C-alpha positions in Angstrom: -0.1 0.0 0.1 2.9 2.6 0.9 4.5 1.7 -2.1 1.3 2.7 -4.3 1.8 6.1 -2.0 5.5 6.6 -3.1 4.7 5.9 -6.6 1.9 8.3 -6.8 4.3 11.0 -5.2 7.0 10.5 -7.4 4.6 10.5 -10.4 2.9 13.7 -8.7 6.9 15.1 -8.5 7.5 14.4 -11.8 4.5 15.9 -13.6 5.1 19.1 -11.3 8.7 19.4 -12.2 8.4 19.1 -16.0 5.4 21.8 -16.2 7.3 23.9 -14.6 5.9 24.3 -11.4 6.3 27.9 -9.8 6.3 29.6 -13.0 3.4 31.5 -12.2 3.4 35.0 -11.1 2.7 36.1 -7.3 1.3 39.4 -8.0 -1.1 41.1 -10.2 0.0 41.7 -13.5 0.2 45.5 -14.6 0.3 47.4 -18.0 4.1 47.0 -18.2 3.5 43.3 -18.6 0.7 42.7 -21.1 -1.6 39.3 -20.7 0.2 37.5 -23.2 3.6 37.7 -21.7 4.7 35.1 -19.3 6.2 35.8 -16.2 9.8 35.3 -15.7 10.5 31.9 -14.0 12.7 32.0 -11.0 15.8 30.0 -10.9 15.4 26.3 -9.5 11.4 26.5 -9.1 11.5 22.9 -9.9 14.0 21.8 -7.7 12.5 23.6 -4.8 9.1 22.0 -5.6 11.0 18.5 -5.7 12.6 19.3 -2.5 9.2 20.1 -1.0 7.4 17.1 -1.7 10.0 14.9 -0.8 10.5 16.7 2.4 7.1 16.7 3.1 6.9 12.5 2.1 9.8 11.9 4.2 8.1 13.3 7.0 4.7 11.8 6.6 6.5 8.3 6.2 8.3 9.1 9.7 4.8 9.6 11.1 3.6 6.6 10.0 6.9 4.7 11.5 6.2 6.6 14.8 2.6 5.4 14.7 3.7 2.2 14.3 6.1 2.1 17.1 3.6 3.9 19.6 1.2 0.9 18.6 4.0 -2.0 19.3 4.7 -0.2 22.6 1.4 0.2 23.6 0.5 -3.6 23.1 4.1 -4.3 25.1 2.8 -2.3 28.2 -0.6 -3.9 27.9 -0.9 -6.1 30.9 -3.3 -8.7 31.7 -4.0 -12.3 30.2 -1.9 -13.1 27.0 0.9 -10.8 27.7 3.7 -12.9 28.2 5.4 -13.0 26.0 5.1 -9.6 24.8 2.7 -9.6 21.7 4.7 -7.7 19.5 7.6 -10.1 20.0 5.3 -13.3 18.9 4.5 -12.0 15.4 7.5 -13.7 13.0 9.3 -15.6 16.1 9.3 -19.4 16.7 7.4 -20.1 19.9 10.6 -21.1 21.8 12.4 -17.9 21.0 9.5 -16.0 22.0 9.3 -17.1 25.1 12.4 -16.5 26.0 11.8 -12.7 25.6 12.6 -10.6 28.9 12.5 -7.1 27.7 12.1 -4.6 24.5 13.6 -1.6 23.4 12.6 1.3 21.0 15.1 3.4 18.3 13.6 6.2 17.2 16.3 6.7 14.2 16.5 4.4 12.7 12.8 3.4 13.9 12.7 0.1 15.7 11.3 -2.0 18.2 13.9 -5.0 19.3 12.4 -7.6 21.3 15.5 -8.8 23.8 16.1 -12.2 25.4 17.8 -12.8 28.5 21.4 -13.6 27.0 21.5 -10.3 25.4 20.2 -11.4 22.2 17.2 -10.4 20.5 15.2 -9.6 17.1 13.2 -6.8 15.7 9.9 -7.0 15.7 7.6 -7.2 12.7 5.4 -4.5 13.9 7.6 -1.9 12.1 7.2 -2.2 8.2 10.5 -2.9 6.6 9.9 -0.3 4.1 9.9 2.6 6.5 13.7 3.4 7.1 14.9 2.9 4.0 11.7 5.1 2.2 12.5 8.0 4.9 16.4 7.9 4.1 15.7 7.7 0.0 13.0 10.6 0.3 15.3 12.7 2.8 17.9 12.5 0.5 16.0 13.7 -2.3 14.4 16.7 -0.5 18.3 17.5 0.4 19.8 17.1 -3.0 16.6 19.2 -4.3 17.3 21.8 -2.0 21.0 21.7 -3.2 20.2 21.8 -7.1 17.9 24.6 -6.4 20.5 26.8 -4.6 23.0 25.9 -7.4 21.0 26.9 -10.2 20.0 30.1 -8.5 23.6 31.0 -7.8 24.6 30.1 -11.6 21.9 32.4 -12.8 23.0 35.0 -10.1 26.6 34.7 -11.4 25.6 34.7 -14.8 23.7 37.9 -14.3 26.6 39.5 -12.7 28.7 39.0 -15.3 26.4 40.5 -18.3 26.3 43.4 -16.3 29.7 43.6 -15.5 30.3 43.9 -19.5 
């Protein structure tokens, strides 16, 4: 399901970048700029859109992972009948390994819920989907790359304009 969401985000981003997002004027037109003349495009606008969309998608995916970790912790802390071994630790483990679980640990970067045994060994719970951490990393890197590319293109155009003005 989340892969479909990532695919939709990628397609929308590609369409926005290819159509030149950010090319529309933010102020009303005056007599000096008639209706048929397009507004000048800001340098790096498509890269800014890419950075914004990828950053937002990374934040949403990380939030989804936090929700999964929170539900795993709530299930682990829920006492009562059927609480031993811990419920999040029973999903993918064989019964003999799940029976040796004594505690758990939570990691927020990268997101994880680790079931620990008495001998110091352990395994990751299946409650946190495997696509969350790689997806957040790839989207965050895409956002950073988009921001760097936007800054680079803005700098290149500013230098070119300075050279043109200096001649």
